[in-house]
BAFI-3210 file (N, C-alpha, C; in Angstrom, 3 decimals, decimal comma, padded with zeros to 6 digits):
// residues 56
n [1|2|3|4|5|6|7|8|9|10|11|12|13|14|15|16|17|18|19|20|21|22|23|24|25|26|27|28|29|30|31|32|33|34|35|36|37|38|39|40|41|42|43|44|45|46|47|48|49|50|51|52|53|54|55|56]
n.u [-031,465|-029,512|-028,401|-027,114|-024,754|-023,716|-023,154|-023,642|-022,484|-019,937|-018,769|-016,476|-014,340|-015,096|-015,400|-012,964|-011,352|-012,280|-011,462|-008,611|-008,245|-008,695|-007,094|-004,457|-004,761|-004,817|-002,459|-000,888|-001,458|-000,265|002,846|002,877|002,518|004,824|007,035|006,429|006,775|009,586|010,930|010,691|012,215|014,569|014,914|014,563|017,037|018,838|018,632|019,232|021,958|023,041|022,436|024,219|026,585|026,574|026,636|029,265]
n.v [000,588|-000,893|001,058|002,632|000,811|000,739|003,342|005,327|004,192|004,528|002,983|001,182|002,634|004,171|002,430|001,200|003,199|003,253|000,763|000,940|002,886|001,604|-000,573|000,812|002,228|-000,329|-001,222|000,980|000,628|-001,983|-001,075|000,693|-000,676|-002,533|-000,683|000,205|-002,269|-002,754|-000,259|-000,552|-003,151|-002,237|-000,269|-002,069|-003,553|-001,521|-000,696|-003,199|-003,291|-001,102|-001,736|-004,005|-002,527|-000,914|-002,820|-003,669]
n.w [-014,378|-015,758|-017,751|-015,899|-015,444|-018,191|-018,453|-020,595|-022,757|-022,282|-020,389|-020,294|-020,131|-017,977|-015,651|-015,953|-015,048|-012,296|-011,450|-011,883|-009,806|-007,592|-007,679|-007,423|-004,846|-003,281|-003,849|-002,689|000,043|000,558|-000,083|002,020|004,465|003,893|004,311|006,849|008,308|007,407|008,925|011,597|011,822|011,268|013,343|015,711|015,276|015,408|018,040|019,476|018,568|019,987|022,610|023,005|022,738|024,934|026,900|026,824]
ca.u [-030,364|-028,382|-027,842|-025,941|-023,544|-023,494|-022,723|-023,760|-021,534|-018,504|-018,487|-015,012|-013,237|-015,619|-015,283|-011,780|-011,076|-012,386|-010,381|-007,373|-007,945|-008,816|-005,562|-003,306|-005,033|-004,259|-000,860|-000,482|-001,493|001,094|003,618|003,059|003,159|006,101|007,909|006,302|007,781|010,993|011,103|010,621|013,152|015,796|014,956|015,208|018,426|019,946|018,406|019,945|023,437|023,234|022,429|025,659|027,896|026,622|027,030|030,596]
ca.v [-000,019|-001,012|002,384|002,990|-000,050|000,919|004,549|005,885|003,921|004,627|001,947|000,443|003,621|004,588|001,133|001,024|004,221|002,823|-000,321|001,170|003,482|000,625|-001,443|001,896|002,269|-001,293|-001,092|001,977|-000,033|-003,040|-000,469|001,364|-001,738|-003,033|000,458|000,154|-003,288|-002,387|000,663|-001,503|-004,073|-001,582|000,271|-003,126|-004,091|-000,576|-000,792|-004,194|-003,000|-000,250|-002,698|-004,548|-001,469|-000,423|-003,766|-004,092]
ca.w [-013,658|-017,032|-017,686|-014,913|-015,655|-019,465|-018,326|-021,704|-023,998|-021,658|-019,324|-020,314|-019,516|-016,372|-014,607|-016,027|-014,282|-011,117|-011,212|-011,866|-008,645|-006,530|-007,722|-006,824|-003,570|-002,630|-003,748|-001,581|001,267|000,634|000,017|003,245|005,256|003,927|004,656|008,229|008,897|007,401|009,571|012,603|011,861|011,322|014,613|016,537|014,894|015,879|019,609|019,943|018,324|020,994|023,905|022,800|022,836|026,336|027,805|026,619]
c.u [-029,125|-027,998|-027,047|-024,709|-023,262|-022,829|-022,634|-022,777|-020,060|-017,840|-017,170|-013,995|-013,615|-015,111|-013,672|-010,847|-010,954|-011,430|-009,144|-006,829|-007,845|-007,368|-004,729|-003,544|-004,505|-002,939|-000,162|-000,312|-000,557|002,043|003,778|003,464|004,281|007,322|007,644|006,989|009,273|011,699|011,753|011,717|014,375|015,887|015,243|016,629|019,345|019,803|019,264|021,433|023,963|023,373|023,681|026,653|027,579|026,994|028,698|031,668]
c.v [-000,271|-000,078|002,986|002,153|000,238|002,351|005,406|005,742|004,221|003,941|001,150|001,301|004,253|003,625|000,800|001,939|003,758|001,638|-000,013|002,044|002,551|-000,176|-000,258|001,920|001,100|-001,553|-000,052|001,462|-001,024|-002,232|-000,015|000,512|-002,188|-002,085|000,236|-000,879|-003,081|-001,529|000,194|-002,197|-003,331|-000,911|-000,928|-003,450|-003,028|-000,569|-002,196|-003,933|-001,884|-000,855|-003,400|-003,745|-001,036|-001,506|-004,108|-002,976]
c.w [-014,689|-017,416|-017,047|-015,230|-017,301|-019,292|-019,758|-022,957|-023,523|-020,620|-019,237|-019,823|-018,123|-015,373|-014,853|-015,021|-012,646|-010,732|-011,122|-010,378|-007,582|-006,520|-007,017|-005,504|-002,527|-002,793|-003,123|-000,449|001,652|000,816|001,359|004,589|004,962|004,392|006,428|008,829|008,833|008,455|010,981|012,935|012,035|012,650|015,617|016,724|015,715|017,549|020,004|019,775|019,632|022,475|024,053|023,049|024,336|027,420|027,753|027,268]
res [m|i|e|f|f|t|q|g|g|y|a|f|f|v|w|g|a|y|g|m|v|a|l|l|l|i|a|e|v|i|q|l|r|a|q|y|r|a|l|f|v|r|l|n|r|l|n|r|m|r|q|v|d|q|n|q]
***
């Protein structure tokens, strides 16, 4: 089992690579959520502006 975690002496690089991938995947999810929310805020604002224009 210890051989698995030491990765033949390359554990720092192997686990560092896994950590970097995990960090980037989490950052991607956070960024996509922010874009999703911003898009819907913008669409709602445009919809309200159109409704105001139609009522006038």
